[in-house]
Phi, psi and omega in degrees: 000136176247136179215159174233141182232136175243132179259126178248136175242132181208163179247149178216142178240151176199170175225148179257091180296137178084000179265130181264080181185183184297337181277001177288336179272156180298132179207170186232169178222151174257139182231152172233126180242129175253111179258120181243142175236128184242148173258105188275337186259016180286132178266125179054039177059034177263132178262118176291167179305137012271011173097017175213159183292314179207164174286110185300327177295322178294320177295316181296321184269357179074027180254000000 
């Protein structure tokens, strides 16, 4: 199997309305997402034309 992985790092904020504790106020978290795309039908790790698993720019841009 051949695969390509792109790592995304992002921040997100939220508040827990109705919760009686410190998380009721707006606060944030940091996340790391690893998005992988695999080529499952490759024979002997050969990439058919055009020679890549996916368009890396499309993976990077989420398209």
